[in-house]
C-alpha positions as CSV (number, residue, x, y, z in Angstrom):
1,M,123.6,-128.0,166.5
2,S,125.7,-126.1,169.0
3,I,125.8,-126.5,172.8
4,M,125.5,-123.2,174.6
5,T,124.0,-121.6,177.6
6,Y,120.7,-119.8,177.7
7,R,122.6,-116.6,178.2
8,Q,124.8,-117.1,175.2
9,A,121.8,-118.0,173.0
10,L,120.3,-114.6,173.8
11,H,123.5,-112.8,173.2
12,D,124.2,-114.5,169.8
13,T,120.6,-114.0,168.6
14,L,120.6,-110.2,169.5
15,R,123.9,-109.9,167.6
16,A,122.7,-111.8,164.6
17,E,119.5,-109.8,164.3
18,M,121.4,-106.5,164.6
19,L,123.7,-107.7,161.8
20,R,120.7,-108.8,159.7
21,D,118.5,-105.7,160.2
22,P,119.9,-102.2,160.7
23,D,116.6,-101.1,162.2
24,V,117.2,-103.3,165.3
25,L,118.6,-101.3,168.3
26,L,119.0,-101.9,172.0
27,L,118.0,-99.7,174.9
28,G,118.4,-100.2,178.6
29,E,120.2,-99.4,181.8
30,E,123.9,-100.3,181.8
31,I,123.6,-102.5,178.6
32,G,126.5,-100.7,176.9
33,V,129.6,-99.8,178.9
34,F,128.8,-102.3,181.7
35,E,127.5,-104.9,179.1
36,G,124.3,-105.5,181.0
37,S,123.6,-106.7,184.5
38,Y,123.5,-110.3,183.2
39,K,126.1,-109.8,180.4
40,I,123.6,-110.6,177.6
41,T,124.8,-107.5,175.7
42,A,128.5,-108.1,176.2
43,G,130.6,-106.7,173.3
44,L,127.7,-105.2,171.4
45,L,128.4,-101.6,172.2
46,D,132.0,-101.9,170.8
47,E,130.7,-103.7,167.7
48,F,127.6,-101.5,166.9
49,G,128.3,-98.2,168.5
50,E,126.2,-95.9,170.7
51,K,123.6,-95.2,168.0
52,R,122.4,-98.8,168.2
53,V,123.3,-99.8,171.8
54,R,121.9,-97.0,174.0
55,D,122.6,-96.8,177.7
56,T,119.6,-95.1,179.3
57,P,118.9,-93.2,182.5
58,I,117.3,-95.1,185.4
59,A,113.9,-94.2,184.1
60,E,111.9,-97.2,182.9
61,E,108.8,-95.2,182.0
62,G,110.9,-92.8,180.0
63,F,113.1,-95.2,177.9
64,T,110.2,-97.6,177.3
65,G,108.1,-94.6,176.0
66,A,111.0,-93.6,173.8
67,A,111.2,-97.1,172.4
68,I,107.5,-97.2,171.7
69,G,107.9,-93.9,169.7
70,A,110.9,-95.3,167.8
71,A,108.9,-98.5,167.0
72,M,106.0,-96.5,165.7
73,L,108.4,-94.6,163.3
74,G,109.8,-97.8,161.8
75,L,112.6,-99.0,164.1
76,R,112.7,-102.3,165.9
77,P,113.8,-101.5,169.5
78,V,114.7,-104.3,172.0
79,V,114.4,-102.9,175.5
80,E,116.2,-104.6,178.4
81,I,114.5,-103.9,181.7
82,M,116.9,-105.0,184.4
83,T,114.2,-107.1,186.2
84,I,110.5,-107.5,185.6
85,N,109.9,-105.9,188.9
86,F,111.1,-102.6,187.5
87,S,108.7,-102.9,184.6
88,L,106.0,-101.7,187.1
89,L,107.5,-98.3,186.6
90,A,106.7,-98.5,182.9
91,L,103.3,-100.1,183.3
92,D,101.4,-97.2,181.8
93,Q,103.6,-97.1,178.7
94,I,103.4,-100.9,178.2
95,V,99.7,-101.4,179.0
96,N,98.1,-98.1,177.8
97,H,100.4,-97.4,174.9
98,A,102.4,-100.3,173.4
99,A,99.5,-102.7,173.7
100,K,96.8,-100.4,172.5
101,I,98.2,-98.1,169.8
102,Y,97.5,-100.5,166.9
103,G,93.9,-101.1,167.9
104,M,93.1,-97.6,169.1
105,F,94.2,-96.0,165.8
106,G,92.8,-98.5,163.4
107,G,96.1,-100.1,162.4
108,Q,97.7,-96.8,161.2
109,A,100.8,-97.5,163.4
110,R,102.4,-100.8,164.5
111,V,104.6,-101.2,167.5
112,P,107.3,-103.7,166.7
113,L,108.8,-103.6,170.2
114,V,110.5,-106.3,172.3
115,I,110.8,-105.9,176.1
116,R,113.3,-108.4,177.5
117,T,113.2,-108.8,181.2
118,P,114.2,-111.5,183.8
119,G,112.2,-112.6,186.7
120,G,112.0,-115.4,189.3
121,G,113.2,-116.2,192.7
122,G,115.9,-118.3,194.2
123,Q,118.6,-115.7,194.0
124,Q,118.2,-114.1,197.5
125,L,117.2,-110.8,195.9
126,G,114.3,-110.1,198.3
127,A,110.6,-109.8,197.8
128,T,110.6,-106.7,195.5
129,H,113.2,-108.2,193.1
130,S,112.1,-111.8,192.9
131,Q,108.6,-111.7,191.5
132,N,107.0,-113.4,188.5
133,I,104.5,-110.8,187.4
134,E,104.1,-111.9,183.8
135,L,100.4,-112.4,184.5
136,Y,100.0,-108.6,184.5
137,Y,101.0,-108.5,180.8
138,A,99.5,-111.7,179.7
139,F,96.2,-110.3,180.9
140,V,96.4,-107.4,178.3
141,P,95.0,-107.8,174.8
142,G,97.5,-106.3,172.3
143,M,100.6,-107.7,174.1
144,K,102.3,-110.9,173.2
145,V,104.1,-112.7,176.1
146,V,106.6,-115.5,175.6
147,A,108.6,-117.5,178.1
148,P,111.4,-119.7,176.8
149,S,112.6,-122.5,179.0
150,S,115.6,-123.7,177.0
151,P,118.5,-122.2,175.1
152,A,117.0,-123.4,171.8
153,D,113.7,-121.7,172.6
154,A,115.5,-118.6,173.8
155,K,117.0,-118.3,170.3
156,A,113.9,-119.2,168.3
157,L,111.4,-117.1,170.3
158,L,113.7,-114.1,170.4
159,L,114.0,-114.3,166.6
160,A,110.3,-114.4,166.4
161,A,109.8,-111.6,168.9
162,I,112.2,-109.2,167.1
163,R,110.6,-109.9,163.7
164,D,107.1,-109.5,165.0
165,D,105.2,-106.3,164.2
166,D,103.4,-106.3,167.6
167,P,104.8,-105.6,171.1
168,V,106.3,-108.7,172.8
169,L,107.2,-109.1,176.4
170,F,110.1,-111.6,176.4
171,L,110.3,-113.3,179.8
172,E,113.5,-114.7,181.0
173,N,114.3,-116.4,184.3
174,L,117.4,-115.7,186.3
175,A,117.8,-119.4,187.2
176,L,117.9,-120.4,183.5
177,Y,120.8,-118.1,182.3
178,N,123.5,-120.7,183.0
179,T,121.6,-123.8,181.8
180,K,123.0,-125.4,178.7
181,G,121.4,-127.2,175.8
182,E,121.5,-127.8,172.1
183,V,120.7,-124.9,169.8
184,P,120.1,-125.2,166.1
185,D,122.5,-123.4,163.9
186,D,119.8,-122.0,161.5
187,D,117.8,-118.9,162.1
188,T,114.3,-120.3,162.0
189,P,112.0,-118.4,164.3
190,A,109.5,-120.1,166.6
191,E,105.8,-119.6,166.1
192,I,104.5,-117.3,168.9
193,G,101.4,-118.9,170.4
194,R,102.5,-122.5,169.8
195,A,103.2,-124.7,172.8
196,A,105.7,-127.6,172.6
197,I,105.4,-131.2,173.9
198,T,108.9,-131.6,175.2
199,R,108.3,-135.2,176.4
200,T,105.6,-137.5,175.3
201,G,103.8,-139.7,177.8
202,A,100.6,-141.7,178.5
203,D,99.8,-141.5,182.2
204,I,99.6,-137.8,183.0
205,T,100.0,-134.3,181.5
206,V,102.2,-131.7,183.2
207,V,101.7,-128.2,181.9
208,A,104.4,-125.5,182.7
209,Y,106.4,-122.6,181.4
210,S,109.8,-121.0,181.9
211,R,111.8,-122.5,184.8
212,M,109.0,-124.8,185.8
213,A,109.0,-126.4,182.3
214,A,112.6,-127.4,182.9
215,V,111.8,-128.7,186.3
216,A,108.9,-130.7,184.8
217,L,111.2,-132.4,182.4
218,D,113.6,-133.4,185.1
219,V,110.8,-134.8,187.3
220,A,109.3,-136.6,184.4
221,E,112.6,-138.4,183.6
222,R,113.1,-139.3,187.3
223,L,109.6,-140.7,187.7
224,A,110.0,-142.8,184.6
225,E,113.0,-144.4,186.1
226,T,111.9,-144.7,189.7
227,D,108.1,-145.2,189.4
228,G,107.5,-146.3,185.9
229,I,105.2,-143.2,185.4
230,S,104.9,-141.9,181.8
231,V,104.6,-138.1,182.0
232,E,103.8,-135.9,179.1
233,V,105.3,-132.4,179.4
234,V,103.6,-129.4,177.7
235,D,105.8,-126.3,177.7
236,L,103.5,-123.4,177.0
237,R,106.3,-121.2,175.7
238,S,103.8,-118.5,174.9
239,L,101.4,-117.0,177.5
240,R,99.6,-114.7,175.1
241,P,98.5,-116.0,172.7
242,L,97.9,-119.2,174.6
243,D,97.9,-122.6,172.8
244,R,94.8,-124.1,174.4
245,E,94.5,-126.7,171.7
246,T,97.8,-128.5,172.5
247,V,97.0,-128.5,176.2
248,I,93.5,-129.9,175.7
249,A,94.7,-132.6,173.2
250,S,97.3,-133.8,175.7
251,V,94.8,-134.1,178.6
252,Q,92.3,-135.9,176.4
253,K,95.1,-138.5,175.8
254,T,96.3,-138.9,179.4
255,H,93.1,-138.1,181.3
256,C,95.1,-136.4,184.2
257,A,96.8,-133.1,184.6
258,V,99.1,-131.2,186.9
259,V,99.8,-127.5,186.3
260,L,103.0,-125.9,187.4
261,E,103.9,-122.2,187.9
262,D,106.7,-120.2,189.6
263,D,104.2,-117.7,190.9
264,W,101.4,-117.4,193.5
265,L,98.5,-119.8,193.1
266,T,95.6,-117.3,193.4
267,Y,94.6,-115.8,190.1
268,G,97.7,-117.2,188.4
269,I,98.5,-118.5,184.9
270,G,97.7,-122.0,186.3
271,A,94.1,-120.9,187.0
272,E,93.7,-120.1,183.3
273,I,95.2,-123.4,182.3
274,A,93.0,-125.3,184.8
275,A,89.9,-123.5,183.4
276,T,91.0,-124.3,179.8
277,I,91.3,-128.0,180.7
278,S,87.9,-127.9,182.4
279,D,86.3,-126.2,179.3
280,G,88.0,-128.5,176.7
281,A,88.7,-131.8,178.4
282,F,86.3,-132.1,181.3
283,D,84.7,-135.3,180.1
284,W,88.2,-136.9,179.6
285,L,89.4,-136.1,183.2
286,D,89.7,-139.0,185.6
287,A,90.9,-136.8,188.5
288,P,90.7,-133.1,189.4
289,V,93.5,-130.9,187.9
290,R,96.2,-130.3,190.5
291,R,98.2,-127.1,190.7
292,V,101.7,-126.5,192.1
293,A,102.8,-123.0,192.8
294,M,104.8,-120.9,195.3
295,A,103.6,-120.0,198.8
296,E,101.3,-117.0,199.0
297,V,103.8,-114.7,200.6
298,P,106.3,-112.0,199.5
299,L,109.3,-114.1,198.8
300,P,111.7,-114.1,201.8
301,Y,115.3,-113.0,201.6
302,S,116.4,-115.8,204.0
303,K,117.7,-118.7,201.8
304,P,116.0,-121.5,203.8
305,L,112.7,-119.6,203.8
306,E,113.0,-118.6,200.1
307,T,113.6,-122.3,199.2
308,A,110.7,-123.4,201.2
309,A,108.4,-120.8,199.5
310,L,109.3,-121.8,196.0
311,P,107.8,-124.8,194.2
312,S,110.3,-127.7,194.2
313,S,110.8,-130.8,192.1
314,D,109.7,-132.9,195.1
315,D,106.4,-130.8,195.2
316,V,105.9,-131.6,191.5
317,A,106.6,-135.4,192.0
318,T,104.2,-135.5,194.9
319,A,101.4,-133.9,193.0
320,I,101.9,-136.3,190.1
321,R,101.9,-139.3,192.4
322,Q,98.9,-138.2,194.3
323,T,96.9,-137.5,191.1
324,L,97.7,-140.9,189.7
325,A,97.0,-142.6,193.0
326,A,93.5,-141.1,192.9
327,V,92.7,-142.9,189.7
328,G,94.2,-146.2,190.8
329,H,97.6,-146.0,189.0
330,R,100.1,-148.3,190.5
331,S,103.8,-147.4,190.3
332,Q,106.7,-149.8,190.2
333,K,107.2,-149.1,193.9
334,D,103.6,-150.2,194.7
335,P,102.9,-153.2,192.4
336,R,99.6,-154.1,194.1
């Protein structure tokens, strides 16, 4: 095991895969000379040259389309879109081409394409640069969407994404880049479509992904110490395909659930998880499923307003306590 940041795990994995497979190449704005807006590609242009680390024009639709064509002809492009907000400019290429080519043409062509892109608020980047719009892509059959929350998963899921023969949207979160954690030294890819139980518990299930999965772990540890609450945390890791079985099995064990997301509540990923729990674990529920999400507003630039709009650890703790109070659970603070 090595201790490293989420950012370093991504960098090292890209480099390792480029060394392993000469068909892996990188495309994106400022990823070469400037080494990427978030320095994920630092040093790779010098090591691999312009043929495999391609600085592109500011034209997301164009370079995403070029990457799709390259993938159809046997290469394994990894596209960096500077922020998921800019992926809207390539929406037609992603949704109508990358996701559909294999099915539309009877499997005659695969599209082994990875689109890496960060999202998330909290950085004072304004409403048009702080969105979590992974739902747009998780909605589309033919796409795979993964969202690692830790450095270890960043490595394992990126390995899986690059080696996959289907298009994968690899969702990063700006707030996670500097987080640190243990990363295995081997190159074992994760299984796309498999959630992880990152903390076992008996009282309540918390389901989350990306940044909120990390928040859920922190809250679970705090509530165990302060309230004696045993929280089981399910990190989805993959939004499409979705591991419904792991979520359902956890709720059947704990009988309560809170769903977290770093996005708007209406029509969100959390709605799909809540419906999944209702379909598969309704008879086991002792309380309604609660959801924690951001305010239904374009995210403000003002730091106090931005912080108020985003879901916080206190919001998560409150939702957990209220859900358990509804079923008569008594914490250490309330021993009645």
